[in-house]
VOGUBA-436618 format. One line per 2 residues: number of its first residue (from 1); for each residue x, y, z of C-alpha. Coordinates in steps of 0.05 Angstrom, whole numbers, padded with zeros to 5 digits, always signed. Layout:
NUM = X,Y,Z | ... .
END
This chain:
1 = -06771,+03259,+01369 | -06734,+03207,+01328 .
3 = -06753,+03207,+01254 | -06766,+03134,+01235 .
5 = -06745,+03148,+01164 | -06674,+03161,+01188 .
7 = -06666,+03094,+01223 | -06630,+03044,+01179 .
9 = -06594,+02978,+01185 | -06530,+03015,+01202 .
11 = -06561,+03056,+01258 | -06529,+03041,+01326 .
13 = -06580,+03023,+01379 | -06576,+03037,+01454 .
15 = -06630,+03029,+01506 | -06650,+03028,+01579 .
17 = -06677,+02967,+01616 | -06717,+02970,+01680 .
19 = -06783,+02953,+01712 | -06823,+02996,+01708 .
21 = -06790,+03038,+01655 | -06846,+03077,+01622 .
23 = -06829,+03139,+01663 | -06756,+03139,+01642 .
25 = -06728,+03205,+01615 | -06667,+03169,+01587 .
27 = -06694,+03164,+01515 | -06706,+03239,+01514 .
29 = -06636,+03253,+01540 | -06598,+03207,+01494 .
31 = -06637,+03218,+01430 | -06629,+03293,+01440 .
33 = -06554,+03283,+01448 | -06549,+03239,+01386 .
35 = -06589,+03290,+01346 | -06547,+03348,+01370 .
37 = -06483,+03315,+01346 | -06513,+03285,+01283 .
39 = -06497,+03214,+01305 | -06531,+03155,+01271 .
41 = -06556,+03127,+01337 | -06624,+03115,+01367 .
43 = -06644,+03101,+01439 | -06704,+03062,+01466 .
45 = -06732,+03032,+01529 | -06747,+02960,+01546 .
47 = -06789,+02938,+01605 | -06753,+02876,+01632 .
49 = -06786,+02835,+01686 | -06748,+02821,+01751 .
51 = -06705,+02760,+01743 | -06692,+02771,+01669 .
53 = -06639,+02825,+01677 | -06579,+02780,+01665 .
55 = -06608,+02752,+01600 | -06624,+02822,+01576 .
57 = -06554,+02847,+01589 | -06522,+02788,+01554 .
59 = -06565,+02803,+01493 | -06526,+02868,+01484 .
61 = -06469,+02829,+01454 | -06514,+02782,+01415 .
63 = -06553,+02839,+01383 | -06494,+02885,+01376 .
65 = -06525,+02942,+01415 | -06482,+03004,+01423 .
67 = -06496,+03010,+01497 | -06545,+02997,+01552 .
69 = -06570,+03037,+01612 | -06593,+02996,+01672 .
71 = -06642,+03019,+01725 | -06683,+02986,+01780 .
73 = -06685,+02928,+01794 | -06630,+02902,+01748 .
75 = -06565,+02937,+01770 | -06541,+02877,+01811 .
77 = -06560,+02828,+01756 | -06522,+02871,+01705 .
79 = -06459,+02867,+01748 | -06463,+02791,+01746 .
81 = -06476,+02789,+01671 | -06420,+02832,+01642 .
83 = -06351,+02808,+01623 | -06312,+02862,+01660 .
85 = -06327,+02913,+01715 | -06297,+02982,+01724 .
87 = -06266,+02993,+01792 | -06326,+03034,+01814 .
89 = -06377,+02983,+01790 | -06337,+02928,+01824 .
91 = -06334,+02965,+01890 | -06409,+02978,+01887 .
93 = -06429,+02910,+01860 | -06478,+02947,+01815 .
95 = -06478,+02968,+01742 | -06521,+03023,+01711 .
97 = -06484,+03029,+01644 | -06461,+02973,+01598 .
99 = -06408,+02988,+01545 | -06402,+02941,+01486 .
101 = -06329,+02939,+01466 | -06329,+02895,+01404 .
103 = -06370,+02842,+01439 | -06337,+02849,+01507 .
105 = -06388,+02877,+01557 | -06358,+02926,+01607 .
107 = -06400,+02947,+01667 | -06395,+03018,+01692 .
109 = -06430,+03056,+01747 | -06439,+03130,+01730 .
111 = -06490,+03148,+01784 | -06442,+03175,+01837 .
113 = -06399,+03214,+01788 | -06463,+03242,+01758 .
115 = -06485,+03266,+01826 | -06419,+03301,+01841 .
117 = -06417,+03331,+01771 | -06486,+03359,+01783 .
119 = -06465,+03390,+01849 | -06403,+03422,+01817 .
121 = -06428,+03442,+01748 | -06501,+03459,+01761 .
123 = -06497,+03488,+01831 | -06424,+03508,+01842 .
125 = -06419,+03462,+01902 | -06354,+03426,+01918 .
127 = -06365,+03369,+01968 | -06291,+03369,+01988 .
129 = -06285,+03383,+02062 | -06360,+03376,+02075 .
131 = -06394,+03335,+02129 | -06445,+03293,+02090 .
133 = -06503,+03250,+02111 | -06533,+03200,+02062 .
135 = -06601,+03172,+02077 | -06607,+03100,+02053 .
137 = -06558,+03046,+02034 | -06587,+03019,+01968 .
139 = -06553,+03021,+01900 | -06561,+03095,+01886 .
141 = -06543,+03114,+01957 | -06480,+03071,+01956 .
143 = -06457,+03103,+01891 | -06464,+03172,+01923 .
145 = -06428,+03150,+01987 | -06368,+03126,+01946 .
147 = -06368,+03188,+01901 | -06371,+03237,+01959 .
149 = -06313,+03203,+01994 | -06273,+03203,+01929 .
151 = -06289,+03277,+01920 | -06257,+03293,+01988 .
153 = -06316,+03297,+02036 | -06290,+03301,+02108 .
155 = -06344,+03255,+02133 | -06397,+03211,+02100 .
157 = -06449,+03187,+02150 | -06498,+03133,+02130 .
159 = -06567,+03133,+02161 | -06607,+03071,+02145 .
161 = -06662,+03029,+02177 | -06619,+02965,+02174 .
163 = -06554,+02973,+02212 | -06516,+02917,+02178 .
165 = -06532,+02945,+02109 | -06512,+03014,+02132 .
167 = -06444,+02989,+02156 | -06429,+02956,+02090 .
169 = -06447,+03020,+02054 | -06406,+03064,+02101 .
171 = -06344,+03021,+02087 | -06345,+03048,+02016 .
173 = -06325,+03116,+02044 | -06263,+03087,+02078 .
175 = -06238,+03126,+02138 | -06289,+03181,+02127 .
177 = -06348,+03134,+02131 | -06390,+03118,+02192 .
179 = -06460,+03097,+02212 | -06507,+03140,+02255 .
181 = -06580,+03152,+02269 | -06618,+03210,+02238 .
183 = -06596,+03258,+02292 | -06531,+03265,+02252 .
185 = -06570,+03304,+02200 | -06569,+03365,+02246 .
187 = -06493,+03371,+02241 | -06487,+03358,+02166 .
189 = -06467,+03408,+02113 | -06498,+03365,+02058 .
191 = -06558,+03318,+02066 | -06574,+03269,+02010 .
193 = -06637,+03228,+02005 | -06618,+03163,+01972 .
195 = -06683,+03127,+01991 | -06747,+03122,+01948 .
197 = -06787,+03160,+02000 | -06824,+03216,+01964 .
199 = -06822,+03181,+01896 | -06887,+03182,+01857 .
201 = -06917,+03114,+01841 | -06877,+03074,+01891 .
203 = -06933,+03062,+01941 | -06896,+03106,+01991 .
205 = -06938,+03164,+02015 | -06925,+03226,+01973 .
207 = -06921,+03269,+02036 | -06878,+03222,+02076 .
209 = -06808,+03248,+02092 | -06744,+03207,+02098 .
211 = -06721,+03247,+02158 | -06749,+03291,+02214 .
213 = -06754,+03360,+02182 | -06737,+03394,+02248 .
215 = -06665,+03370,+02237 | -06657,+03411,+02173 .
217 = -06628,+03481,+02180 | -06619,+03541,+02136 .
219 = -06543,+03531,+02132 | -06550,+03464,+02098 .
221 = -06553,+03437,+02027 | -06607,+03384,+02018 .
223 = -06605,+03339,+01956 | -06656,+03287,+01934 .
225 = -06640,+03232,+01883 | -06714,+03223,+01869 .
227 = -06733,+03251,+01800 | -06809,+03239,+01801 .
229 = -06833,+03288,+01824 | -06778,+03338,+01811 .
231 = -06797,+03378,+01872 | -06803,+03325,+01926 .
233 = -06835,+03333,+01994 | -06765,+03334,+02025 .
235 = -06741,+03390,+01980 | -06804,+03430,+01993 .
237 = -06794,+03425,+02068 | -06720,+03440,+02063 .
239 = -06734,+03503,+02022 | -06786,+03525,+02073 .
241 = -06733,+03518,+02127 | -06684,+03560,+02086 .
243 = -06638,+03505,+02062 | -06608,+03505,+01993 .
245 = -06639,+03449,+01951 | -06612,+03403,+01896 .
247 = -06664,+03364,+01855 | -06648,+03295,+01828 .
249 = -06654,+03313,+01754 | -06582,+03339,+01752 .
251 = -06554,+03271,+01773 | -06597,+03238,+01719 .
253 = -06572,+03285,+01665 | -06499,+03280,+01684 .
255 = -06497,+03205,+01694 | -06529,+03199,+01625 .
257 = -06476,+03246,+01596 | -06420,+03202,+01624 .
259 = -06453,+03140,+01595 | -06461,+03175,+01528 .
261 = -06386,+03190,+01527 | -06369,+03117,+01544 .
263 = -06411,+03093,+01485 | -06395,+03143,+01431 .
265 = -06327,+03172,+01450 | -06357,+03241,+01439 .
267 = -06364,+03298,+01488 | -06436,+03299,+01512 .
269 = -06477,+03360,+01490 | -06503,+03379,+01559 .
271 = -06543,+03439,+01535 | -06584,+03395,+01487 .
273 = -06594,+03342,+01540 | -06619,+03393,+01591 .
275 = -06665,+03424,+01540 | -06697,+03356,+01526 .
277 = -06721,+03349,+01598 | -06734,+03422,+01615 .
279 = -06807,+03442,+01606 | -06816,+03503,+01649 .
END
């Protein structure tokens, strides 16, 4: 909890924009990190209506904010609003982290690197050499597709309802990328749900699954990018079938840690960040 008495005119401010944003764990993560390192920073959340994302991002320079996190539905708008894009953000056409470098706004995308960091650091899983299937072709899914290919995955298969969108996403993986139907899940080493299916409060049935559960086997790793709920219907079914499961919270923590380091130049205190969102 941020002590209001410690916030002064010299306090650096960072925030997350999204719609909706009330459920965001980012303020907990970042304020815990600032507190752990004794930094004079504070982090908040702003609910920004669809269509107002570009204006909100440009305000970072006007207000002198230290940094900005960007979540749905503003990642594409953020990419259009910044002054520069990192190579990853440019390839994805989406920004989830804005860095204010003396008034020059640089767009980064930390999602995919956060996912791979979670696999490696939290679960001891190296995706190099793996056959991977990513369900979905939206912004988060695309970031994972690119990151898995960069990490050395042998194959990154995209399964998506719209074939044209899937093909564009698969191209991010270069020679290792291809499009298939969900039957490809049966041959995968790593299955990643990059769709909102199973997310609470989305209007999608809480028990609906993004893939036929009979395709999941005990030799597989099944990851879900959904954070709410932490234990999604897909992960529950995968565990029942003997698969190793990877919840989405790790990606959230690690992408936030990367953003923290972009903004502050300090090494992110991962233990403090994890403690802020661990309640069991």
